[in-house]
Structure formats: structure tokens, C-alpha cells
All heavy atoms as an XYZ file, in Angstrom:
834
protein
N     -11.048    -10.854     41.354
C     -11.405    -10.603     39.985
C     -11.885    -11.895     39.345
O     -11.229    -12.913     39.436
C     -10.174    -10.063     39.256
C     -10.240    -10.216     37.768
S      -8.658     -9.861     37.015
C      -9.046     -8.324     36.267
N     -13.040    -11.865     38.687
C     -13.554    -13.034     37.996
C     -13.165    -12.960     36.530
O     -13.217    -11.911     35.913
C     -15.075    -13.104     38.108
C     -15.548    -13.451     39.492
C     -17.029    -13.682     39.487
C     -17.501    -13.994     40.888
N     -18.889    -14.352     40.941
N     -12.731    -14.109     36.002
C     -12.466    -14.194     34.567
C     -12.702    -15.621     34.118
O     -12.804    -16.532     34.916
C     -11.054    -13.712     34.211
C      -9.939    -14.401     34.937
C      -9.323    -15.508     34.393
C      -9.497    -13.928     36.154
C      -8.295    -16.132     35.056
C      -8.469    -14.553     36.827
C      -7.862    -15.664     36.275
N     -12.860    -15.819     32.832
C     -13.111    -17.128     32.236
C     -14.427    -17.747     32.699
O     -14.573    -18.957     32.697
C     -11.956    -18.103     32.524
C     -10.655    -17.666     31.882
O     -10.722    -16.956     30.864
O      -9.590    -18.024     32.403
N     -15.409    -16.935     33.145
C     -16.706    -17.459     33.538
C     -16.670    -18.333     34.780
O     -17.526    -19.169     34.976
N     -15.710    -18.144     35.637
C     -15.568    -18.975     36.839
C     -16.506    -18.496     37.932
O     -16.859    -17.330     37.998
C     -14.130    -18.947     37.333
C     -13.175    -19.492     36.297
C     -11.817    -19.712     36.906
N     -10.876    -20.170     35.931
C     -10.706    -21.444     35.608
N     -11.413    -22.368     36.176
N      -9.821    -21.784     34.702
N     -16.876    -19.442     38.819
C     -17.761    -19.116     39.932
C     -17.032    -18.355     41.026
O     -17.587    -17.479     41.657
C     -18.354    -20.402     40.512
C     -19.280    -21.113     39.561
C     -19.791    -22.381     40.170
C     -20.645    -23.142     39.171
N     -21.089    -24.427     39.697
N     -15.789    -18.732     41.293
C     -15.020    -18.096     42.360
C     -14.068    -17.061     41.778
O     -13.530    -17.241     40.693
C     -14.218    -19.151     43.125
N     -13.868    -15.987     42.501
C     -12.922    -14.959     42.077
C     -11.513    -15.518     42.164
O     -11.146    -16.159     43.148
C     -13.026    -13.736     42.978
O     -14.283    -13.136     42.827
N     -10.730    -15.288     41.129
C      -9.357    -15.778     41.095
C      -8.399    -14.611     41.158
O      -8.672    -13.544     40.642
C      -9.100    -16.575     39.819
C      -9.856    -17.872     39.840
C      -9.279    -18.844     38.851
N      -9.879    -20.123     39.123
C      -9.201    -21.193     39.470
N      -7.897    -21.161     39.529
N      -9.807    -22.324     39.722
N      -7.263    -14.848     41.764
C      -6.205    -13.856     41.850
C      -5.064    -14.327     40.968
O      -4.535    -15.427     41.170
C      -5.708    -13.700     43.309
C      -4.547    -12.733     43.376
C      -6.847    -13.262     44.208
N      -4.719    -13.529     39.966
C      -3.571    -13.838     39.117
C      -2.310    -13.380     39.831
O      -2.285    -12.308     40.427
C      -3.668    -13.124     37.771
C      -4.554    -13.798     36.789
C      -4.390    -13.144     35.428
C      -5.006    -14.013     34.374
N      -4.769    -13.507     33.038
N      -1.273    -14.184     39.745
C      -0.010    -13.836     40.379
C       0.795    -12.916     39.458
O       0.941    -13.192     38.276
C       0.805    -15.101     40.669
C       0.104    -16.061     41.576
S      -0.272    -15.249     43.127
C      -1.022    -16.529     44.025
N       1.300    -11.822     40.014
C       2.129    -10.904     39.241
C       3.546    -11.433     39.098
O       4.245    -11.100     38.152
C       2.179     -9.524     39.917
C       0.850     -8.795     39.824
O       0.079     -9.073     38.885
O       0.582     -7.951     40.694
N       3.983    -12.234     40.055
C       5.326    -12.804     40.049
C       5.205    -14.317     40.087
O       4.197    -14.855     40.529
C       6.126    -12.325     41.269
C       6.205    -10.832     41.363
N       7.006    -10.088     40.534
C       5.570     -9.956     42.172
C       6.866     -8.806     40.840
N       5.988     -8.698     41.832
N       6.249    -15.000     39.667
C       6.258    -16.459     39.707
C       6.318    -16.922     41.161
O       7.303    -16.715     41.837
C       7.434    -17.004     38.899
C       7.308    -16.677     37.414
C       8.456    -17.209     36.597
N       8.553    -18.648     36.562
C       7.848    -19.461     35.771
N       6.957    -18.937     34.952
N       8.028    -20.754     35.795
N       5.240    -17.495     41.633
C       5.145    -17.958     43.018
C       5.431    -19.467     43.050
O       4.587    -20.264     42.667
C       3.745    -17.674     43.565
C       3.529    -18.139     44.972
C       4.423    -17.421     45.957
O       4.599    -16.219     45.885
N       4.994    -18.166     46.873
N       6.632    -19.861     43.506
C       6.955    -21.294     43.521
C       6.201    -22.027     44.633
O       6.070    -21.532     45.751
C       8.459    -21.314     43.783
C       8.760    -20.033     44.459
C       7.737    -19.038     43.980
N       5.662    -23.193     44.284
C       5.022    -24.102     45.241
C       5.438    -25.516     44.840
O       6.065    -25.716     43.793
C       3.481    -23.965     45.250
C       3.055    -22.606     45.761
C       2.884    -24.224     43.895
N       5.113    -26.484     45.645
C       5.411    -27.881     45.342
C       4.150    -28.712     45.445
O       3.270    -28.418     46.249
C       6.443    -28.448     46.328
C       7.830    -27.945     46.048
O       8.435    -28.307     45.050
N       8.346    -27.090     46.915
N       4.080    -29.749     44.632
C       3.031    -30.746     44.757
C       3.679    -31.974     45.369
O       4.833    -32.286     45.068
C       2.447    -31.105     43.390
C       1.837    -29.961     42.593
C       1.286    -30.495     41.272
C       0.746    -29.270     43.375
N       2.942    -32.669     46.234
C       3.473    -33.868     46.870
C       2.369    -34.912     46.957
O       1.216    -34.588     47.265
C       3.977    -33.548     48.279
C       4.614    -34.732     48.968
S       5.263    -34.332     50.602
C       3.759    -34.198     51.533
N       2.732    -36.148     46.680
C       1.779    -37.246     46.785
C       1.263    -37.388     48.202
O       1.965    -37.089     49.162
N       0.034    -37.868     48.343
C      -0.568    -38.056     49.660
C       0.270    -38.965     50.543
O       0.300    -38.807     51.758
C      -1.963    -38.662     49.528
O      -2.780    -37.848     48.744
N       0.970    -39.917     49.914
C       1.801    -40.845     50.669
C       3.252    -40.379     50.771
O       4.089    -41.062     51.350
C       1.746    -42.239     50.051
C       2.181    -42.253     48.592
O       2.563    -41.182     48.053
O       2.149    -43.329     47.984
N       3.560    -39.223     50.186
C       4.907    -38.656     50.269
C       5.928    -39.290     49.340
O       7.111    -38.991     49.437
N       5.491    -40.136     48.399
C       6.437    -40.844     47.534
C       6.911    -40.025     46.337
O       7.860    -40.411     45.674
C       5.839    -42.163     47.010
O       4.625    -41.879     46.316
C       5.568    -43.119     48.162
N       6.260    -38.928     46.031
C       6.702    -38.091     44.914
C       6.501    -36.620     45.257
O       5.708    -36.269     46.104
C       5.991    -38.456     43.616
C       4.497    -38.314     43.651
C       3.605    -39.294     43.955
C       3.718    -37.137     43.383
N       2.313    -38.803     43.903
C       2.357    -37.487     43.551
C       4.032    -35.826     43.028
C       1.329    -36.577     43.357
C       3.002    -34.913     42.846
C       1.670    -35.305     42.999
N       7.244    -35.808     44.526
C       7.177    -34.356     44.711
C       7.503    -33.694     43.373
O       8.401    -34.120     42.671
C       8.185    -33.947     45.782
C       8.042    -32.546     46.271
C       9.009    -32.328     47.427
N       8.794    -31.031     48.003
C       8.809    -30.783     49.282
N       9.053    -31.732     50.144
N       8.606    -29.575     49.731
N       6.795    -32.631     43.025
C       7.045    -31.877     41.799
C       7.043    -30.392     42.111
O       6.165    -29.896     42.814
C       5.954    -32.125     40.749
C       5.949    -33.465     40.117
C       7.132    -33.651     39.168
N       7.145    -34.960     38.598
C       7.634    -36.043     39.178
N       8.137    -35.979     40.378
N       7.615    -37.204     38.560
N       8.023    -29.698     41.546
C       8.029    -28.231     41.642
C       7.009    -27.688     40.662
O       6.799    -28.251     39.591
C       9.394    -27.686     41.255
C      10.461    -27.936     42.246
C      11.673    -27.182     41.805
N      12.868    -27.799     42.348
C      14.053    -27.251     42.289
N      14.228    -26.094     41.693
N      15.073    -27.860     42.817
N       6.411    -26.577     41.030
C       5.500    -25.911     40.104
C       5.394    -24.444     40.467
O       5.938    -23.992     41.472
C       4.132    -26.587     40.072
S       3.274    -26.669     41.606
N       4.714    -23.720     39.613
C       4.511    -22.286     39.798
C       3.010    -22.043     39.859
O       2.253    -22.545     39.032
C       5.130    -21.487     38.624
C       4.819    -20.015     38.744
C       6.622    -21.733     38.550
N       2.589    -21.293     40.853
C       1.190    -20.934     41.022
C       0.876    -19.783     40.068
O       1.470    -18.713     40.170
C       0.971    -20.519     42.477
C      -0.436    -20.342     42.980
C      -1.254    -21.615     42.825
C      -0.404    -19.914     44.431
N      -0.037    -20.004     39.128
C      -0.387    -18.976     38.139
C      -1.560    -18.129     38.598
O      -1.573    -16.925     38.408
C      -0.701    -19.626     36.796
C       0.436    -20.445     36.180
C      -0.043    -21.137     34.913
C       1.638    -19.566     35.911
N      -2.576    -18.777     39.161
C      -3.690    -18.056     39.768
C      -4.329    -18.954     40.821
O      -4.124    -20.167     40.828
C      -4.698    -17.531     38.742
C      -5.515    -18.597     38.040
O      -5.996    -19.527     38.707
O      -5.696    -18.494     36.829
N      -5.082    -18.341     41.717
C      -5.664    -19.091     42.825
C      -6.997    -18.480     43.223
O      -7.204    -17.275     43.066
C      -4.686    -19.130     44.037
C      -4.474    -17.756     44.615
C      -5.136    -20.113     45.090
N      -7.898    -19.322     43.701
C      -9.172    -18.863     44.253
C      -9.415    -19.661     45.523
O      -8.606    -20.499     45.919
C     -10.316    -19.091     43.261
O     -10.651    -20.464     43.202
N     -10.557    -19.437     46.137
C     -10.884    -20.170     47.352
C     -11.133    -21.647     47.043
O     -10.913    -22.502     47.882
C     -12.115    -19.560     48.003
C     -12.415    -20.128     49.361
C     -13.483    -19.344     50.073
O     -14.048    -18.408     49.533
N     -13.764    -19.726     51.288
N     -11.539    -21.956     45.812
C     -11.893    -23.338     45.480
C     -10.844    -24.092     44.675
O     -10.940    -25.307     44.538
C     -13.216    -23.354     44.716
O     -13.089    -22.623     43.510
N      -9.839    -23.411     44.126
C      -8.849    -24.117     43.322
C      -7.742    -23.216     42.828
O      -7.632    -22.066     43.233
N      -6.914    -23.781     41.938
C      -5.763    -23.035     41.432
C      -5.367    -23.538     40.051
O      -5.725    -24.638     39.646
C      -4.585    -23.183     42.390
N      -4.623    -22.687     39.359
C      -4.012    -23.058     38.080
C      -2.512    -23.032     38.306
O      -1.976    -22.060     38.854
C      -4.414    -22.073     36.993
C      -3.864    -22.427     35.614
C      -4.600    -21.634     34.550
C      -3.733    -20.593     33.933
N      -4.392    -19.871     32.842
N      -1.842    -24.115     37.909
C      -0.413    -24.249     38.157
C       0.322    -24.641     36.887
O      -0.270    -25.186     35.965
C      -0.137    -25.309     39.250
C      -0.793    -26.633     38.871
C      -0.607    -24.836     40.598
C      -0.501    -27.774     39.814
N       1.613    -24.336     36.860
C       2.495    -24.779     35.783
C       3.490    -25.749     36.423
O       4.208    -25.373     37.353
C       3.232    -23.588     35.175
C       4.084    -23.937     33.989
C       4.734    -22.689     33.428
O       3.995    -21.794     32.965
O       5.978    -22.616     33.466
N       3.501    -26.984     35.952
C       4.284    -28.046     36.587
C       5.596    -28.259     35.858
O       5.643    -28.269     34.631
C       3.479    -29.366     36.610
C       4.250    -30.465     37.318
C       2.128    -29.155     37.269
N       6.688    -28.448     36.639
C       7.991    -28.784     36.082
C       8.131    -30.305     36.092
O       7.772    -30.954     37.056
C       9.111    -28.171     36.926
C       9.120    -26.665     36.914
C      10.216    -26.075     37.795
O      11.117    -26.819     38.234
O      10.156    -24.870     38.066
N       8.667    -30.865     35.029
C       8.870    -32.315     34.975
C       7.645    -33.040     34.472
O       6.707    -32.449     33.951
N       7.640    -34.359     34.660
C       6.552    -35.188     34.142
C       5.276    -34.990     34.939
O       5.307    -34.725     36.140
C       6.931    -36.678     34.187
O       7.144    -37.051     35.545
C       8.168    -36.967     33.366
N       4.163    -35.120     34.245
C       2.857    -34.932     34.868
C       2.177    -36.251     35.211
O       1.066    -36.244     35.724
C       1.947    -34.130     33.932
C       2.430    -32.728     33.561
C       1.501    -32.100     32.550
C       2.533    -31.857     34.786
N       2.836    -37.378     34.942
C       2.200    -38.669     35.171
C       1.787    -38.878     36.625
O       0.793    -39.535     36.906
C       3.091    -39.821     34.700
C       4.455    -39.823     35.378
O       4.896    -38.765     35.852
O       5.080    -40.904     35.416
N       2.511    -38.299     37.565
C       2.174    -38.466     38.988
C       0.883    -37.750     39.361
O       0.265    -38.079     40.372
C       3.327    -37.983     39.900
C       4.529    -38.879     39.754
C       3.674    -36.547     39.629
N       0.453    -36.797     38.560
C      -0.778    -36.063     38.872
C      -2.026    -36.910     38.653
O      -3.125    -36.470     38.973
C      -0.874    -34.785     38.047
C       0.154    -33.712     38.352
C      -0.125    -32.468     37.535
C       0.169    -33.367     39.820
N      -1.860    -38.097     38.118
C      -3.007    -38.978     37.925
C      -3.487    -39.567     39.253
O      -4.507    -40.230     39.310
C      -2.662    -40.099     36.940
C      -2.269    -39.592     35.561
C      -3.282    -38.650     34.935
O      -4.482    -38.855     35.031
N      -2.794    -37.602     34.289
N      -2.741    -39.313     40.340
C      -3.166    -39.761     41.671
C      -4.507    -39.121     41.999
O      -4.791    -37.999     41.575
C      -2.125    -39.365     42.714
N      -5.322    -39.817     42.781
C      -6.647    -39.294     43.111
C      -6.561    -37.977     43.867
O      -7.285    -37.038     43.588
C      -7.414    -40.320     43.936
C      -8.861    -39.938     44.137
C      -9.670    -41.047     44.764
O      -9.478    -42.199     44.373
O     -10.482    -40.738     45.651
N      -5.662    -37.920     44.843
C      -5.462    -36.691     45.603
C      -3.981    -36.492     45.863
O      -3.211    -37.441     45.870
C      -6.191    -36.750     46.951
C      -7.680    -36.662     46.840
C      -8.362    -36.594     48.200
O      -7.668    -36.514     49.226
O      -9.594    -36.627     48.224
N      -3.606    -35.240     46.073
C      -2.229    -34.894     46.398
C      -2.255    -33.583     47.162
O      -3.315    -32.988     47.354
C      -1.356    -34.802     45.137
C      -1.961    -34.000     44.028
C      -1.733    -32.641     43.929
C      -2.777    -34.605     43.078
C      -2.294    -31.888     42.913
C      -3.335    -33.866     42.047
C      -3.100    -32.514     41.970
N      -1.104    -33.139     47.616
C      -1.008    -31.898     48.373
C      -0.268    -30.840     47.582
O       0.680    -31.144     46.868
C      -0.255    -32.120     49.693
C      -0.989    -32.990     50.657
C      -0.618    -34.311     50.841
C      -2.057    -32.490     51.385
C      -1.294    -35.114     51.737
C      -2.746    -33.290     52.280
C      -2.359    -34.611     52.453
N      -0.716    -29.588     47.714
C       0.021    -28.442     47.205
C       0.659    -27.793     48.425
O      -0.041    -27.309     49.320
C      -0.899    -27.444     46.501
C      -0.151    -26.214     45.998
S      -1.234    -24.942     45.311
C      -1.955    -25.817     43.953
N       1.991    -27.823     48.477
C       2.726    -27.240     49.596
C       2.976    -25.775     49.294
O       3.656    -25.446     48.325
C       4.042    -27.981     49.808
C       3.925    -29.499     49.955
C       5.301    -30.123     50.077
C       3.049    -29.863     51.134
N       2.439    -24.899     50.107
C       2.512    -23.462     49.870
C       3.692    -22.809     50.568
O       3.990    -21.653     50.325
C       1.208    -22.797     50.320
C      -0.049    -23.337     49.639
C      -1.291    -22.830     50.342
C      -0.057    -22.988     48.177
N       4.351    -23.554     51.460
C       5.526    -23.019     52.151
C       6.674    -24.013     52.007
O       6.453    -25.192     51.760
C       5.220    -22.783     53.633
O       5.075    -24.013     54.308
N       7.884    -23.537     52.164
C       9.058    -24.399     52.012
C       9.129    -25.467     53.100
O       9.713    -26.523     52.906
C      10.337    -23.570     52.001
O      10.442    -22.843     53.216
N       8.509    -25.210     54.256
C       8.521    -26.188     55.344
C       7.370    -27.183     55.246
O       7.349    -28.178     55.951
C       8.416    -25.481     56.711
O       7.187    -24.759     56.744
C       9.597    -24.553     56.937
N       6.400    -26.906     54.381
C       5.259    -27.796     54.231
C       4.180    -27.579     55.277
O       3.214    -28.332     55.349
N       4.329    -26.539     56.102
C       3.335    -26.282     57.141
C       2.058    -25.649     56.587
O       0.997    -25.769     57.188
C       3.927    -25.410     58.244
C       5.062    -26.075     59.033
C       5.643    -25.103     60.044
C       4.573    -27.335     59.727
N       2.147    -24.965     55.459
C       0.969    -24.402     54.799
C       0.737    -25.221     53.537
O       1.607    -25.316     52.683
C       1.197    -22.940     54.439
N      -0.431    -25.848     53.442
C      -0.703    -26.718     52.300
C      -2.200    -26.787     52.029
O      -3.014    -26.380     52.859
C      -0.163    -28.128     52.546
C      -0.798    -28.818     53.727
C      -1.942    -29.587     53.556
C      -0.268    -28.685     55.001
C      -2.542    -30.210     54.644
C      -0.863    -29.304     56.087
C      -1.997    -30.064     55.901
O      -2.591    -30.669     56.976
N      -2.547    -27.298     50.860
C      -3.932    -27.537     50.477
C      -4.011    -28.939     49.884
O      -3.150    -29.351     49.118
C      -4.428    -26.544     49.407
C      -4.573    -25.134     49.906
C      -5.767    -25.020     50.832
N      -5.933    -23.672     51.300
C      -5.451    -23.210     52.443
N      -4.751    -23.978     53.231
N      -5.671    -21.974     52.809
N      -5.052    -29.665     50.260
C      -5.320    -30.976     49.678
C      -6.023    -30.736     48.350
O      -6.970    -29.937     48.283
C      -6.212    -31.758     50.633
C      -6.151    -33.234     50.448
C      -6.770    -33.887     51.650
N      -7.946    -34.625     51.227
C      -8.893    -35.044     52.039
N      -8.832    -34.779     53.312
N      -9.897    -35.718     51.578
N      -5.564    -31.393     47.284
C      -6.067    -31.108     45.938
C      -6.450    -32.371     45.189
O      -6.002    -33.463     45.515
C      -4.969    -30.440     45.103
S      -4.298    -28.945     45.770
N      -7.239    -32.164     44.145
C      -7.451    -33.201     43.146
C      -7.383    -32.549     41.776
O      -7.768    -31.387     41.601
C      -8.754    -33.950     43.367
C     -10.007    -33.177     43.154
C     -11.253    -34.013     43.414
O     -11.150    -35.143     43.918
O     -12.336    -33.518     43.106
N      -6.879    -33.289     40.820
C      -6.683    -32.787     39.464
C      -8.018    -32.607     38.757
O      -8.892    -33.470     38.847
C      -5.808    -33.774     38.687
C      -5.468    -33.378     37.267
C      -4.546    -32.174     37.255
C      -4.812    -34.548     36.559
N      -8.168    -31.489     38.055
C      -9.368    -31.231     37.271
C      -9.051    -31.329     35.786
O      -9.774    -31.968     35.029
C      -9.958    -29.836     37.595
C     -11.165    -29.543     36.731
C     -10.306    -29.730     39.056
N      -7.945    -30.717     35.357
C      -7.571    -30.741     33.944
C      -6.074    -30.557     33.782
O      -5.399    -30.056     34.668
C      -8.330    -29.679     33.144
C      -8.162    -28.269     33.648
C      -8.957    -27.616     34.534
C      -7.110    -27.345     33.313
N      -8.476    -26.352     34.769
C      -7.349    -26.154     34.033
C      -6.009    -27.407     32.479
C      -6.522    -25.045     33.934
C      -5.177    -26.297     32.388
C      -5.443    -25.132     33.105
N      -5.564    -31.011     32.615
C      -4.162    -30.815     32.238
C      -4.138    -30.337     30.798
O      -4.853    -30.868     29.951
C      -3.340    -32.118     32.330
C      -3.256    -32.625     33.757
C      -1.940    -31.918     31.774
C      -2.507    -33.934     33.906
N      -3.299    -29.336     30.510
C      -3.089    -28.843     29.150
C      -1.602    -28.551     29.014
O      -1.128    -27.490     29.444
C      -3.926    -27.591     28.897
C      -3.799    -27.083     27.469
O      -3.243    -27.797     26.613
O      -4.265    -25.954     27.212
N      -0.849    -29.484     28.454
C       0.601    -29.328     28.355
C       1.223    -29.403     29.733
O       1.063    -30.388     30.446
N       1.925    -28.334     30.143
C       2.540    -28.305     31.477
C       1.675    -27.552     32.481
O       2.062    -27.385     33.630
C       3.928    -27.630     31.426
O       3.769    -26.300     30.939
C       4.880    -28.405     30.544
N       0.506    -27.087     32.056
C      -0.412    -26.348     32.918
C      -1.515    -27.280     33.399
O      -1.988    -28.120     32.645
C      -1.015    -25.158     32.156
O       0.041    -24.374     31.606
C      -1.847    -24.281     33.070
N      -1.904    -27.129     34.652
C      -2.953    -27.975     35.230
C      -3.863    -27.144     36.114
O      -3.463    -26.121     36.668
C      -2.330    -29.108     36.037
N      -5.085    -27.609     36.260
C      -6.045    -26.993     37.169
C      -6.381    -27.968     38.277
O      -6.554    -29.164     38.020
N      -6.460    -27.476     39.503
C      -6.778    -28.328     40.645
C      -7.911    -27.723     41.460
O      -8.096    -26.507     41.470
C      -5.546    -28.544     41.566
C      -4.435    -29.253     40.831
C      -5.042    -27.234     42.155
N      -8.687    -28.586     42.092
C      -9.717    -28.183     43.057
C      -9.173    -28.473     44.432
O      -8.519    -29.498     44.650
C     -11.000    -29.002     42.876
C     -11.974    -28.397     41.941
N     -12.685    -27.260     42.225
C     -12.371    -28.787     40.716
C     -13.478    -26.973     41.208
N     -13.295    -27.881     40.277
N      -9.442    -27.597     45.389
C      -9.075    -27.843     46.772
C     -10.145    -28.725     47.399
O     -11.337    -28.518     47.183
C      -8.940    -26.546     47.544
C      -7.859    -25.643     47.005
C      -8.042    -24.278     46.960
C      -6.653    -26.152     46.537
C      -7.049    -23.435     46.473
C      -5.655    -25.322     46.054
C      -5.862    -23.960     46.018
N      -9.725    -29.698     48.183
C     -10.623    -30.646     48.824
C     -10.696    -30.311     50.308
O      -9.675    -30.031     50.937
C     -10.107    -32.094     48.629
C     -11.027    -33.090     49.305
C      -9.960    -32.414     47.151
N     -11.895    -30.358     50.875
C     -12.063    -30.055     52.294
C     -11.725    -31.279     53.134
O     -11.537    -32.377     52.615
C     -13.510    -29.627     52.590
O     -14.377    -30.711     52.265
C     -13.895    -28.386     51.813
N     -11.690    -31.108     54.440
C     -11.335    -32.189     55.361
C     -12.305    -33.359     55.283
O     -11.921    -34.494     55.508
C     -11.272    -31.655     56.788
N     -13.568    -33.097     54.938
C     -14.543    -34.191     54.860
C     -14.520    -34.875     53.497
O     -15.349    -35.728     53.212
C     -15.952    -33.696     55.191
C     -16.453    -32.626     54.238
O     -15.752    -32.289     53.267
O     -17.565    -32.111     54.471
N     -13.559    -34.505     52.649
C     -13.396    -35.176     51.366
C     -14.183    -34.575     50.226
O     -14.138    -35.063     49.114
N     -14.914    -33.496     50.459
C     -15.695    -32.860     49.407
C     -14.947    -31.655     48.870
O     -14.175    -31.031     49.572
C     -17.056    -32.416     49.952
C     -17.901    -33.574     50.412
C     -19.212    -33.070     50.943
C     -20.035    -34.233     51.481
N     -21.262    -33.791     52.106
N     -15.232    -31.330     47.613
C     -14.642    -30.128     47.030
C     -15.197    -28.913     47.744
O     -16.356    -28.889     48.141
C     -14.976    -30.032     45.543
C     -14.328    -31.091     44.713
C     -14.734    -30.924     43.275
C     -14.183    -32.062     42.451
N     -14.637    -32.007     41.081
N     -14.353    -27.896     47.886
C     -14.819    -26.649     48.487
C     -15.709    -25.928     47.493
O     -15.303    -25.677     46.365
C     -13.643    -25.734     48.824
C     -12.927    -26.094     50.081
C     -11.946    -25.008     50.445
C     -11.292    -25.304     51.749
N     -10.388    -24.263     52.154
N     -16.937    -25.577     47.883
C     -17.780    -24.813     46.971
C     -17.285    -23.377     46.867
O     -16.715    -22.849     47.811
C     -19.164    -24.875     47.626
C     -18.899    -25.133     49.070
C     -17.603    -25.912     49.122
N     -17.508    -22.787     45.718
C     -17.103    -21.401     45.519
C     -17.871    -20.516     46.481
O     -19.060    -20.685     46.686
C     -17.394    -20.981     44.077
N     -17.169    -19.579     47.110
C     -17.803    -18.638     48.011
C     -18.039    -19.167     49.411
O     -18.608    -18.483     50.239
N     -17.601    -20.405     49.690
C     -17.782    -20.951     51.041
C     -16.800    -20.294     51.994
O     -15.660    -20.042     51.630
C     -17.559    -22.459     51.024
N     -17.241    -20.028     53.205
C     -16.325    -19.408     54.165
C     -15.242    -20.388     54.581
O     -15.446    -21.594     54.560
C     -17.231    -19.059     55.343
C     -18.399    -19.973     55.216
C     -18.564    -20.249     53.744
N     -14.094    -19.857     54.952
C     -12.996    -20.693     55.426
C     -13.390    -21.289     56.765
O     -14.116    -20.670     57.537
C     -11.736    -19.855     55.566
N     -12.924    -22.528     57.064
C     -13.279    -23.125     58.337
C     -12.751    -22.312     59.505
O     -11.647    -21.798     59.465
C     -12.620    -24.503     58.295
C     -11.692    -24.491     57.143
C     -12.065    -23.346     56.268
N     -13.549    -22.195     60.544
C     -13.146    -21.426     61.722
C     -12.118    -22.220     62.506
O     -12.212    -23.432     62.618
C     -14.375    -21.153     62.594
N     -11.131    -21.526     63.035
C     -10.125    -22.182     63.843
C     -10.346    -21.804     65.293
O     -10.654    -20.669     65.615
C      -8.727    -21.764     63.393
C      -8.409    -22.242     62.003
C      -6.971    -21.939     61.648
O      -6.236    -21.373     62.422
N      -6.582    -22.321     60.456
N     -10.187    -22.782     66.163
C     -10.382    -22.551     67.575
C      -9.110    -21.947     68.164
O      -8.019    -22.437     67.923
C     -10.673    -23.891     68.296
O     -11.747    -24.531     67.623
C     -11.022    -23.663     69.736
N      -9.261    -20.887     68.913
C      -8.110    -20.233     69.542
C      -7.731    -21.007     70.802
O      -8.592    -21.396     71.582
C      -8.442    -18.793     69.892
N      -6.447    -21.236     70.982
C      -5.953    -21.919     72.172
C      -5.335    -20.862     73.085
O      -4.460    -20.114     72.671
C      -4.902    -22.988     71.795
C      -4.369    -23.651     73.032
C      -5.506    -23.994     70.835
N      -5.803    -20.828     74.309
C      -5.286    -19.849     75.260
C      -4.275    -20.530     76.165
O      -4.504    -21.636     76.626
C      -6.412    -19.271     76.104
C      -7.397    -18.481     75.273
C      -8.489    -17.900     76.140
O      -8.497    -18.067     77.352
N      -9.428    -17.216     75.511
N      -3.170    -19.881     76.388
C      -2.168    -20.424     77.305
C      -2.351    -19.815     78.681
O      -2.815    -18.698     78.823
C      -0.763    -20.143     76.780
O      -0.584    -18.750     76.643
N      -1.986    -20.594     79.668
C      -2.140    -20.126     81.051
C      -0.884    -19.518     81.566
O       0.167    -19.770     81.200
C      -2.554    -21.281     81.955
C      -3.926    -21.775     81.605
C      -4.311    -22.877     82.549
C      -5.701    -23.390     82.203
N      -6.159    -24.383     83.092
């Protein structure tokens, strides 16, 4: 569903989806709630101070083990709410509507 004139379709969360933000160097971590998400970014509500979000890049941990994550950069802050863009492996922002990178299947013998 598209709203707010955005290029990428965003999915609003019906329930509070907890995620964590973590510094690229692992020196800080903040709890937050995922409010909506698209292929190119997300809107989050952050608990605690937002001063650490001034880092150039950080990670959004989508699982409690940290195995599912997205590399992000801050786009905007409004109170405790923030918007982030997902960054691709080559350091560029993901364009709206870009296909997800293909993963190579590993076959076991």
C-alpha cells in the first residue's frame, strides 16, 4: 500500500513489532518498534536517547539473535520517531522497486 506520496509501497504494522538498532561497531544498542516498512526503508519509534542515531550508518536487527538485519542510515527524526533508508552491500541506498539480491543455493553432498 502506498501512502504519503512515497515511491515504495509501505506495510504498516498492525502490532508493535520490536526490533533493535545497533551501531556498526557494536558499541551501542537501542530498542525500537517498527511502525512501517518498505523495500527501501522503514519508520521506527525509538526508546531512549536518539543521539546515537547521528552515526553515519547502523544496523536494524530484525531478530533477537541478530541473524536477520538491515544496514541503515538515518533520513529524518521527529521526536521519538525516525525514518531510515536501507543501504545495499555496495554502500548505495536501495532504490524503490529494486529486486532483492539473488542468493546462491549451496548444495550438500
